[in-house]
C-alpha positions, -999 to 999 in steps of 0.1 A, spaced: -603 -18 464 -574 -20 441 -543 -36 455 -508 -20 450 -476 -37 452 -445 -17 464 -410 -26 452 -385 0 471 -353 1 489 -355 -14 524 -381 5 544 -361 3 578 -332 24 558 -355 53 546 -360 88 564 -398 89 567 -395 129 567 -380 128 535 -387 98 516 -415 102 487 -420 64 484 -431 66 521 -454 95 514 -471 79 482 -477 46 504 -495 69 528 -517 86 503 -525 52 485 -532 31 518 -563 56 525 -580 42 491 -562 10 483 -546 -21 500 -508 -19 498 -485 -43 502 -448 -45 505 -426 -69 480 -394 -81 493 -374 -76 458 -346 -103 468 -375 -129 469 -386 -124 436 -385 -157 412 -399 -165 377 -415 -199 378 -427 -210 344 -443 -182 332 -454 -167 367 -436 -142 389 -436 -146 425 -424 -129 456 -428 -126 494 -450 -97 502 -463 -83 536 -494 -60 542 -480 -26 551 -490 5 569 -471 37 575 -475 63 602 -462 99 595 -457 112 631 -448 81 650 -412 68 657 -420 33 646 -431 48 610 -443 13 597 -458 -19 602 -455 -50 583 -476 -83 587 -485 -115 571 -455 -124 551 -462 -148 524 -454 -158 488 -479 -146 462 -481 -144 424 -472 -105 417 -505 -107 392 -525 -106 422 -519 -70 420 -539 -44 401 -507 -23 400 -470 -25 415 -448 6 420 -410 1 411 -392 27 431 -358 12 437 -330 38 439 -302 38 412 -276 26 406 -291 10 376 -266 -20 373 -271 -54 361 -293 -64 392 -318 -35 384 -318 -44 349 -325 -80 358 -355 -70 382 -369 -52 350 -369 -85 329 -390 -102 357 -413 -73 360 -418 -75 320 -433 -106 327 -454 -93 355 -468 -70 330 -471 -94 303 -496 -114 323 -517 -83 329 -506 -62 360 -497 -23 355 -462 -14 366 -451 20 373 -429 34 355 -427 11 327 -397 -16 332 -389 -11 295 -388 24 295 -363 22 326 -343 5 304 -347 22 270 -341 58 287 -308 65 306 -321 97 330 -292 116 321 -293 114 283 -329 115 283 -325 148 301 -301 159 274 -323 145 244 -356 165 256 -340 198 267 -349 230 247 -315 242 252 -284 219 246 -258 218 272 -223 209 256 -219 173 264 -201 141 254 -204 105 265 -176 83 262 -149 61 282 -120 76 260 -95 97 282 -79 114 257 -111 128 245 -125 137 274 -92 159 281 -100 175 247 -134 186 259 -121 198 291 -94 221 271 -123 233 248 -150 240 279 -122 253 303 -148 239 332 -169 210 330 -188 185 353 -182 147 350 -208 123 363 -214 85 359 -245 75 338 -263 53 363 -260 70 400 -284 94 415 -281 121 444 -246 135 435 -225 106 439 -191 105 421 -199 137 403 -169 161 401 -161 197 387 -130 199 367 -107 217 366 -103 214 400 -66 221 415 -70 192 440 -79 167 415 -54 145 397 -74 144 362 -56 116 350 -63 92 380 -98 103 384 -104 98 349 -93 65 347 -110 56 382 -142 67 367 -142 48 331 -125 20 352 -97 20 328 -114 34 297 -143 5 300 -170 24 315 -190 52 298 -193 85 314 -210 118 306 -190 150 307 -209 184 302 -199 220 305 -203 237 338 -234 259 338 -228 292 360 -266 294 359 -264 266 391 -261 298 412 -295 305 407 -305 270 416 -313 237 403 -349 231 397 -369 197 402 -402 197 385 -427 171 392 -446 154 364 -472 130 369 -494 111 343 -488 140 316 -496 166 343 -467 192 352 -469 205 387 -469 242 392 -450 245 424 -412 236 418 -384 226 443 -354 249 436 -323 235 450 -289 256 459 -251 243 464 -241 244 498 -208 266 507 -178 252 489 -198 228 468 -212 229 433 -238 202 439 -270 214 448 -283 180 458 -302 180 492 -283 148 499 -250 169 499 -265 197 520 -281 219 494 -308 244 507 -340 248 488 -369 270 483 -402 264 462 -411 286 434 -438 288 406 -432 270 371 -417 297 350 -443 306 322 -416 305 295 -409 267 305 -448 256 307 -451 250 270 -421 224 264 -424 208 296 -462 199 287 -446 184 254 -420 165 275 -450 152 298 -468 140 268 -439 122 256 -433 105 291 -468 95 295 -467 80 258 -437 58 269 -455 46 302 -435 70 326 -461 81 349 -438 98 375 -410 117 367 -387 144 383 -373 172 355 -341 187 366 -333 220 350 -303 247 355 -318 278 338 -333 267 306 -310 233 303 -327 202 313 -298 182 329 -317 149 338 -350 133 340 -352 112 369 -376 80 361 -364 56 384 -371 73 418 -381 108 414 -381 128 449 -387 161 463 -423 154 470 -425 161 507 -402 191 505 -428 204 482 -458 195 503 -442 210 535 -436 245 518 -470 247 501 -495 229 525 -508 209 496 -512 172 495 -490 164 463 -488 127 472 -527 123 475 -529 139 439 -503 114 426 -518 86 442 -552 93 428 -534 95 392 -521 62 399 -553 46 408 -569 62 375 -541 50 355 -550 13 370 -586 14 363 -579 27 329 -554 -3 325 -581 -29 333 -608 -6 315 -636 -16 338 -649 -6 373 -639 -20 407 
């Protein structure tokens, strides 16, 4: 039996009815031993990375939705694979965790997704680079440059490079916003890069989340819509959603993106599209799986778990 470790946000703080990591653990535990890794206990001793772990069981239809047992200090290379599913911000603490996971990977344990790729690819810039059609975009901390971009494009969206879920995203122009104060705050006095993009009116038709796993593009798409009096379609900000089939015109280049991600050891990703534009590729902790499962009556979590098991078995190149 394969042994999976999971590094995630504190399990006691999640919503088990929405959380994708919870759903993946539920699927994996049917075929594998799964243990919960306490990230704050991770340490590098000589060339070995150790951490405290507990066996974990999750329960979908119970108030007490998880059970941890047998906390102990272990060498993380005792696992066949480790899922790294910590939510952004991708800050210095996050980056430092990837350094330790590099060592785990070097010593022979599969890490999903690759810690190197999590550092190499910023989710928002990756989306821009791989988009078939390009959204007019700048990345800068220079306030004058951003204001010139606003003047040229009339209506823009500005957002941090390292957050998720719609946090600190602003629509400009907005009569209630003092642009100079806002830009100074977001750039931390022109010391921090932010991304500015032309506002896409296609958001009225929804913001699509496409799940890609191990080079496979999932056919059912989560399409999110902004709530009244907001421009963000994020479900965390009250967005509504429907499930639709992947448009045929997007299949070819999304398949090419899926191959690119697989080649870079990004085995689970969520591609965000507004119209024909890719705005972001979530590779840290893509979500939306439970919403798709509820509407489609399928078991996407099981499919993804099976892919993870196949990847782990191929990684070691022998039978278990």
